[in-house]
C-alpha positions as CSV (number, residue, x, y, z in Angstrom):
1,M,75.6,63.0,74.4
2,S,74.1,64.3,77.6
3,G,76.3,67.4,77.4
4,E,75.2,68.1,73.9
5,N,71.5,67.9,74.9
6,T,72.1,70.2,77.9
7,E,73.8,72.7,75.6
8,F,71.1,72.5,73.0
9,V,68.3,73.2,75.6
10,Q,70.3,76.1,77.2
11,T,70.8,77.7,73.8
12,C,67.4,77.0,72.3
13,K,65.4,80.2,72.2
14,G,62.0,78.4,72.3
15,C,63.1,76.3,75.3
16,Q,64.2,79.4,77.2
17,L,61.0,81.2,76.4
18,R,58.9,78.4,77.7
19,K,61.0,77.7,80.8
20,P,59.3,78.9,83.9
21,E,61.1,81.2,86.3
22,K,62.1,79.2,89.4
23,I,60.9,80.4,92.8
24,G,62.9,79.0,95.7
25,D,60.7,80.1,98.7
26,R,57.7,77.7,98.2
27,A,56.2,75.6,100.9
28,P,57.5,72.0,101.0
29,I,55.2,69.5,99.2
30,T,54.3,66.4,101.1
31,P,55.5,63.4,99.0
32,I,53.0,61.0,97.5
33,V,53.4,57.5,99.0
34,R,54.0,55.3,96.1
35,P,51.4,52.6,95.5
36,Q,52.5,49.0,95.7
37,F,51.3,47.9,92.2
38,P,51.3,49.5,88.7
39,F,48.1,51.3,87.8
40,E,46.6,51.0,91.4
41,I,46.4,54.8,91.6
42,V,46.5,57.1,88.6
43,N,46.4,60.8,88.2
44,I,44.5,62.4,85.2
45,D,44.1,65.8,83.8
46,V,43.5,67.7,80.6
47,I,45.8,69.9,78.7
48,E,43.7,72.7,77.1
49,P,43.6,74.1,74.4
50,I,46.6,73.4,72.2
51,Q,47.1,76.1,69.4
52,P,47.0,75.4,66.6
53,P,44.5,72.6,66.6
54,S,45.8,69.5,64.8
55,G,44.8,68.8,61.1
56,R,42.3,66.3,62.5
57,G,40.7,68.9,64.8
58,H,42.2,67.9,68.1
59,K,42.6,70.7,70.6
60,Y,42.9,69.0,73.9
61,V,44.9,66.1,75.4
62,L,43.6,63.9,78.2
63,C,46.7,62.9,80.3
64,M,47.2,60.2,82.7
65,M,50.2,59.3,84.9
66,D,50.6,56.1,87.0
67,Q,51.8,56.7,90.4
68,H,53.8,53.5,90.7
69,T,55.7,53.3,87.5
70,R,55.3,56.9,86.3
71,W,53.9,55.4,83.0
72,P,52.3,58.3,81.0
73,E,49.3,58.1,78.7
74,A,47.8,60.8,76.4
75,V,44.8,60.8,74.2
76,P,44.0,63.7,71.9
77,L,40.5,65.1,72.0
78,R,38.5,67.3,69.7
79,S,36.2,68.6,72.5
80,L,36.3,68.7,76.3
81,T,33.2,66.7,77.4
82,A,32.6,64.2,80.1
83,K,31.8,61.6,77.4
84,N,35.0,62.1,75.6
85,A,37.0,61.9,79.0
86,C,35.2,58.6,79.8
87,D,35.7,57.2,76.3
88,S,39.4,58.0,76.5
89,L,39.8,56.6,80.0
90,L,38.1,53.4,78.9
91,Q,40.5,53.2,76.0
92,I,43.5,53.6,78.4
93,F,42.2,51.3,81.0
94,S,41.5,48.5,78.4
95,R,45.4,48.4,78.1
96,T,46.5,49.1,81.7
97,G,43.7,47.6,83.8
98,I,41.2,49.4,86.1
99,P,42.8,51.5,88.8
100,S,41.5,51.5,92.4
101,I,41.8,55.3,92.6
102,I,41.5,57.9,89.9
103,A,42.9,61.2,91.2
104,S,42.0,64.4,89.3
105,D,41.4,68.1,89.6
106,Q,37.9,69.5,90.0
107,G,37.3,70.0,86.3
108,T,33.6,69.7,85.3
109,N,34.4,66.9,82.9
110,F,35.8,64.8,85.9
111,K,33.1,65.9,88.4
112,S,30.1,65.3,86.1
113,A,27.4,62.8,86.8
114,L,28.5,60.7,83.8
115,T,32.1,60.5,85.0
116,Q,30.9,59.6,88.5
117,E,28.7,56.8,87.1
118,F,31.6,55.7,84.9
119,T,34.0,55.4,87.9
120,K,31.4,53.7,89.9
121,R,30.6,51.1,87.2
122,I,34.3,50.2,86.6
123,G,34.9,50.0,90.4
124,S,37.3,52.9,90.8
125,S,37.1,55.6,93.5
126,P,37.5,59.2,92.5
127,R,39.9,61.4,94.5
128,F,39.8,65.2,93.8
129,S,42.5,67.7,94.4
130,C,42.1,70.9,96.3
131,P,40.3,73.6,94.2
132,G,42.7,76.3,92.9
133,Y,45.7,74.3,93.9
134,P,47.0,72.4,90.9
135,A,50.1,71.2,92.9
136,S,47.9,68.8,94.8
137,N,47.6,66.9,91.5
138,G,51.3,67.6,90.8
139,L,52.4,64.3,89.4
140,V,50.2,64.7,86.3
141,E,50.6,68.5,86.3
142,R,54.4,67.8,85.8
143,W,53.7,65.4,83.0
144,N,51.4,68.0,81.4
145,K,54.2,70.5,81.3
146,V,56.7,68.0,79.9
147,L,54.2,66.9,77.2
148,K,53.2,70.6,76.4
149,D,56.9,71.3,75.8
150,M,57.3,68.2,73.6
151,I,54.2,69.2,71.6
152,H,55.5,72.8,71.3
153,H,58.6,71.4,69.6
154,V,56.5,69.3,67.2
155,I,54.4,72.3,66.4
156,R,57.4,74.4,65.4
157,E,58.3,71.7,62.8
158,D,54.8,70.7,61.6
159,P,51.9,72.6,63.3
160,R,49.1,70.3,62.2
161,S,50.5,66.9,63.1
162,W,51.1,67.1,66.8
163,D,48.3,64.6,67.5
164,R,49.8,62.0,65.2
165,Q,53.2,62.4,67.0
166,L,51.8,61.6,70.4
167,P,52.8,57.9,70.3
168,F,56.4,58.8,69.5
169,L,56.5,61.4,72.3
170,L,55.0,58.9,74.8
171,F,57.6,56.3,73.7
172,E,60.4,58.8,74.2
173,Y,59.2,59.7,77.7
174,R,58.7,56.1,78.7
175,E,62.3,55.1,77.8
176,V,64.0,57.8,80.0
177,P,64.9,57.0,83.6
178,N,62.6,58.8,86.0
179,T,64.3,61.0,88.7
180,T,62.1,59.6,91.4
181,T,62.2,55.9,90.6
182,G,65.7,55.8,89.1
183,V,64.6,53.7,86.1
184,S,62.4,54.2,83.1
185,P,58.7,53.7,83.3
186,F,59.1,51.0,80.5
187,R,61.6,49.0,82.6
188,L,59.4,49.2,85.7
189,L,56.4,48.0,83.9
190,Y,57.9,45.4,81.6
191,G,61.2,44.6,83.4
192,R,63.4,45.2,80.4
């Protein structure tokens, strides 16, 4: 089955057009020290804007990745505001628990007074990546790329339903063994 998947991806025109050119002479990245517990440190970011918007008006996706288990979350958004970001994070944290640290880029929706008050009230500390250097929030940036590719394939089949397909895309990703941990995020979190 793996060989068939590899062959499909290598011959899929859409996959090849979206595949970035690999550059081999980049500076080495300092690895992230993996936290001891699930959802102790999470990375968040926003994918913007997805074209076409969904039939329900969603154009953005708030993404989260747990550093310990590599468990992803994704919430579709109609608009990119601090209030929407906080509401979505609360929705996620009601299932996962409150993280000690929330790492993000320097986006205005994450640096706003409302978001700072939100993180303070829930007892989390914000950690911001270097401006203009998305690789410093690389864990969630990689998840963003994977999710964008998955959404792109959904859009090719049904352009207006990508937001309704997010739960299925999340399930698919959570079931695949992660190259760093060697096991699936689902197994790391639930032990099965």
